[in-house]
MIMAR-500801 format. One line per field, with one value per residue (C-alpha): residue in three letters; y, z, x. Coordinates in steps of 0.001 Angstrom, whole numbers, always signed. Layout:
r	ala / ...
y	Y / ...
z	Z / ...
x	X / ...
//
This chain:
r	met / ala / asp / arg / val / thr / leu / phe / ile / asp / tyr / gln / asn / val / his / gly / trp / ala / arg / arg / cys / phe / tyr / pro / leu / ile / arg / asp / pro / ala / val / gly / his / val / asp / pro / leu / arg / leu / gly / gln / tyr / ile / val / glu / arg / arg / arg / arg / pro / ser / gln / leu / glu / gln / val / arg / ile / tyr / arg / gly / arg / pro / asn / pro / asp / lys / gln / ala / thr / ala / ala / ala / ala / asn / asp / arg / gln / thr / ala / gly / trp / glu / arg / ser / gly / leu / val / his / val / thr / arg / arg / pro / leu / lys / tyr / pro / lys / asp / trp / pro / asp / thr / pro / ala / ser / glu / lys / gly / ile / asp / val / ala / leu / ala / ile / asp / met / val / arg / leu / ala / met / gln / gly / ala / tyr / asp / val / ala / val / leu / val / ser / ala / asp / thr / asp / leu / leu / pro / ala / leu / glu / thr / val / thr / gln / leu / lys / leu / ala / his / val / glu / leu / ala / ala / trp / ser / gly / thr / arg / arg / leu / arg / phe / pro / asn / ser / gln / leu / pro / trp / cys / his / phe / ile / asp / glu / pro / thr / tyr / arg / thr / leu / glu / asp / pro / thr / asp / tyr / thr / gln / pro
y	+50314 / +47737 / +44690 / +44844 / +41483 / +39929 / +36717 / +34332 / +32051 / +28863 / +28975 / +25484 / +23997 / +26192 / +25523 / +21780 / +21379 / +23453 / +21071 / +18014 / +19398 / +21153 / +19539 / +15926 / +14562 / +17307 / +17102 / +20423 / +22540 / +25681 / +25016 / +25590 / +29059 / +31678 / +35470 / +36256 / +39791 / +38628 / +35834 / +38369 / +40648 / +37727 / +36658 / +40211 / +40698 / +37543 / +38194 / +39054 / +41962 / +45213 / +44414 / +45874 / +44020 / +45064 / +42772 / +39463 / +37676 / +34780 / +32249 / +30049 / +28582 / +29994 / +27704 / +28014 / +29820 / +27741 / +24533 / +25663 / +28887 / +28897 / +28087 / +30700 / +33383 / +32469 / +32608 / +36049 / +37378 / +35996 / +37601 / +40963 / +40828 / +40025 / +42734 / +45474 / +46180 / +47207 / +44984 / +41727 / +40814 / +37662 / +35888 / +33378 / +30980 / +29009 / +25500 / +22668 / +20231 / +16638 / +14961 / +12849 / +15807 / +15840 / +12232 / +13470 / +16886 / +19976 / +20912 / +23947 / +24410 / +27000 / +28261 / +27058 / +28471 / +31850 / +32031 / +31006 / +33485 / +36327 / +35519 / +35687 / +38616 / +40785 / +39935 / +41005 / +44263 / +44863 / +44880 / +43165 / +42348 / +39148 / +36573 / +34278 / +31293 / +29804 / +26327 / +22825 / +22195 / +20980 / +22285 / +25794 / +25034 / +26118 / +29645 / +29918 / +28536 / +31006 / +34038 / +32839 / +31855 / +35167 / +37023 / +38914 / +38728 / +36713 / +33796 / +32191 / +29738 / +29533 / +26295 / +24809 / +22724 / +19093 / +19609 / +18802 / +21765 / +22588 / +22502 / +23284 / +20114 / +19027 / +21971 / +23078 / +26291 / +28269 / +29335 / +28202 / +29952 / +27006 / +28007 / +25906 / +25266 / +27939 / +30530 / +29220 / +29800 / +33507 / +33631 / +31549 / +33061 / +31549 / +33742 / +31859 / +33323 / +31300 / +33816 / +36997
z	-84203 / -83896 / -86135 / -88578 / -88202 / -90725 / -89994 / -92852 / -91812 / -93678 / -92254 / -93078 / -91527 / -88417 / -87992 / -88598 / -86094 / -83478 / -83827 / -83525 / -80541 / -78563 / -79726 / -80506 / -79815 / -81498 / -85257 / -85616 / -88148 / -86319 / -83495 / -83658 / -85174 / -84099 / -84139 / -86484 / -85199 / -81574 / -82695 / -84407 / -81382 / -79108 / -81224 / -81401 / -77624 / -76806 / -79118 / -77314 / -79638 / -79966 / -82558 / -84231 / -86075 / -89710 / -91136 / -90695 / -94006 / -94189 / -97027 / -97374 / -99679 / -100330 / -100800 / -103989 / -103056 / -105621 / -103870 / -100254 / -99773 / -95961 / -95800 / -98453 / -96606 / -93315 / -95024 / -96435 / -93036 / -91304 / -93898 / -93619 / -89820 / -89904 / -92448 / -90500 / -88462 / -91530 / -90401 / -91645 / -95348 / -96584 / -99835 / -100878 / -103774 / -104856 / -103456 / -105989 / -106007 / -107181 / -109409 / -106505 / -104153 / -101485 / -100896 / -101334 / -99776 / -101676 / -101358 / -101513 / -104580 / -104980 / -101390 / -100442 / -103661 / -103096 / -99542 / -100581 / -103457 / -101257 / -98521 / -100957 / -103006 / -99948 / -98518 / -101803 / -101610 / -98046 / -96732 / -93453 / -91273 / -89772 / -91324 / -88931 / -90699 / -88880 / -90394 / -90083 / -93850 / -95149 / -98636 / -97295 / -96123 / -99452 / -99029 / -95558 / -96890 / -99796 / -97587 / -95215 / -97868 / -99697 / -96349 / -97184 / -93674 / -90478 / -90348 / -87434 / -86957 / -84749 / -84032 / -81511 / -78819 / -79793 / -83531 / -85607 / -86535 / -89588 / -89451 / -91829 / -92722 / -89937 / -87776 / -84935 / -86846 / -87470 / -84007 / -83194 / -80935 / -79480 / -78313 / -75543 / -74959 / -72254 / -74587 / -77530 / -75485 / -75273 / -79054 / -80008 / -82152 / -81002 / -83326 / -85247 / -88725 / -90132 / -88425 / -90488
x	+221359 / +218560 / +218388 / +215463 / +213735 / +211353 / +209468 / +208687 / +205815 / +204928 / +201419 / +200150 / +203290 / +203000 / +199277 / +199638 / +202475 / +200607 / +197676 / +199933 / +201874 / +199167 / +195887 / +196811 / +193317 / +191302 / +190797 / +188955 / +190946 / +189779 / +192253 / +195987 / +195951 / +198452 / +198391 / +201303 / +201870 / +202081 / +204421 / +206680 / +206671 / +207489 / +210487 / +211838 / +211471 / +213405 / +216364 / +219592 / +220379 / +218420 / +215762 / +212716 / +209983 / +210189 / +207526 / +205697 / +205235 / +202778 / +202587 / +199514 / +196921 / +193452 / +190447 / +188405 / +185156 / +183248 / +184307 / +184723 / +182762 / +182886 / +186613 / +187437 / +185438 / +187147 / +190552 / +189711 / +188540 / +191620 / +193900 / +192134 / +192384 / +196091 / +196952 / +195146 / +198293 / +200292 / +203199 / +201696 / +201742 / +199987 / +200868 / +198193 / +198025 / +194940 / +194656 / +194846 / +191932 / +192471 / +189888 / +188620 / +188162 / +186729 / +187820 / +191390 / +192038 / +193141 / +196814 / +199048 / +201228 / +203973 / +203882 / +207376 / +208811 / +207111 / +208477 / +211999 / +212117 / +210884 / +213390 / +216313 / +214931 / +214271 / +217692 / +219315 / +217365 / +218592 / +215017 / +215944 / +218947 / +217529 / +215202 / +213350 / +211833 / +208855 / +208614 / +209994 / +209826 / +213188 / +212328 / +213017 / +216561 / +218186 / +216777 / +218342 / +221615 / +221641 / +221038 / +223771 / +226342 / +225960 / +226214 / +223026 / +221548 / +221508 / +219033 / +217215 / +214348 / +211287 / +209427 / +207037 / +208728 / +208379 / +208761 / +211777 / +213933 / +215968 / +219752 / +222544 / +224502 / +226888 / +225861 / +223598 / +222891 / +220804 / +219678 / +216128 / +213617 / +211697 / +208228 / +206679 / +202985 / +202430 / +203955 / +201947 / +198770 / +199683 / +200186 / +197162 / +194413 / +191084 / +188974 / +186282 / +186784 / +183890 / +181592 / +180970
//
């Protein structure tokens, strides 16, 4: 029987690290995007056990259309495009804007918590056999530890080559699928979502 695999993608972390690793001299926020469905398919294909992609779950902020109309529209189009497959589910939370915005950028709030809660909740419901966390954010390590300690599911990581990776204390686990630049180029999403 094939393992049911669900990816949990911390999108800002994934996008930011792709830009740092593969576009270090380009500041354009339009570069560094990834096609989440292709990423999920790639991870499932390279696993050593029979596996099927159950779902790709993305967690990210959404710009306020009153403050950033173009960015909000692009975010909406990107989300709609991703969810068309039926395998991709996007959870978005409104960005928080500081009083001195735009001098200080908006930030995500509650995204890590939403991802962590979903990972544990879905594991408790038996919704997947394998969780693959795509993030280098240490704040998400307790969710991986909880799923592992309660023996709810198997956990793995995916990260771009050249980024730090999460580890359980005093361990080389969980297993990490490192993705190099040539592979990233096959998973990249070059679509300009600012265009209607």
